[in-house]
Each structure stands twice: as structure tokens, then as C-alpha cells.
C-alpha positions in Angstrom: 10.5 -3.7 10.3 10.9 -3.6 6.4 14.1 -5.7 6.6 13.0 -8.0 9.3 15.7 -6.9 11.7 14.5 -7.0 15.3 15.2 -4.1 17.6 17.3 -6.1 19.9 19.5 -7.1 16.9 19.7 -3.4 15.8 20.6 -2.4 19.2 23.3 -5.1 19.4 24.7 -3.9 16.0 24.8 -0.2 17.3 26.5 -1.3 20.5 29.1 -3.3 18.8 29.8 -0.7 16.2 30.2 2.0 19.0 32.5 -0.3 20.8 34.7 -0.7 17.7 35.1 3.2 18.0 32.7 4.2 15.2 29.9 6.6 15.3 26.3 5.4 14.5 26.0 8.3 11.9 28.1 5.9 9.7 25.3 3.4 10.0 22.7 5.9 8.9 21.3 6.9 12.2 20.2 10.5 12.2 19.1 12.4 15.4 16.7 15.1 14.7 15.6 16.9 18.0 14.7 14.1 20.4 14.0 11.4 17.9 16.1 9.0 15.9 15.6 8.3 12.3 17.4 5.8 9.9 18.6 7.1 6.5 17.5 4.1 4.5 20.2 4.3 1.8 23.0 4.7 4.2 21.7 2.0 6.4 21.5 -0.4 3.5 25.0 0.3 2.3 26.2 -0.2 5.9 24.3 -3.5 6.2 25.8 -4.6 2.8 29.2 -3.7 3.7 29.4 -4.8 7.2 26.8 -7.7 7.7 26.1 -9.5 4.5 28.0 -12.7 4.4 27.1 -14.0 0.9 28.3 -11.1 -1.2 28.2 -11.2 -5.0 31.2 -12.8 -6.5 30.5 -12.7 -10.3 30.3 -9.6 -12.4 26.6 -10.2 -13.1 25.8 -10.5 -9.3 27.9 -7.3 -8.6 26.0 -5.4 -11.4 22.7 -6.4 -9.9 23.7 -5.3 -6.5 24.7 -1.9 -7.8 21.4 -1.6 -9.6 19.5 -2.5 -6.4 21.3 0.1 -4.4 20.6 2.7 -7.1 17.0 1.7 -7.1 16.8 2.3 -3.5 18.4 5.6 -3.7 16.1 6.8 -6.5 12.9 5.4 -4.9 13.5 6.5 -1.3 11.6 9.6 -0.2 12.3 11.6 2.8 8.7 12.6 3.8 7.9 15.5 6.1 
């Protein structure tokens, strides 16, 4: 919801990922009991690595991207 990715798109990504022989754990999917949760840091990294088409090319853009990932890591809480 936060990223604007529809459930059907997410299901498509998961299906394609599994067809390639990978595990959804690598995407950030965590199964706890009977519920599925997404690790926001891992999922963001996976999206960046495998789905972003306009990756930063200059040193400044790469630095900003690293700062964004660091910001997400520091400001993500795993509530109970």
C-alpha cells in the first residue's frame, strides 16, 4: 500500500521469482505462524535491485540512494 504496488502485481513478482528458482525469503517475505509479513528493508532492497529501471548513474545519485536505504533501515520499526 505504501509503495503503490497492487496485490496482483506483488503476486506476479512472487510467482516470477519462484519460477526462477528463488525463495520469497530473498524478497523479504516472512511467514510467522499462518500470517505473511514483509520485511520493509529487505523488500525495498529487492525492489531496487531487481525492479528499478532508472538506477542512479552518477556518484551523487548513488550516494543519495544509499542515504535513502540507510534512512529506511533506521526508521523502520518492527512493532509487536
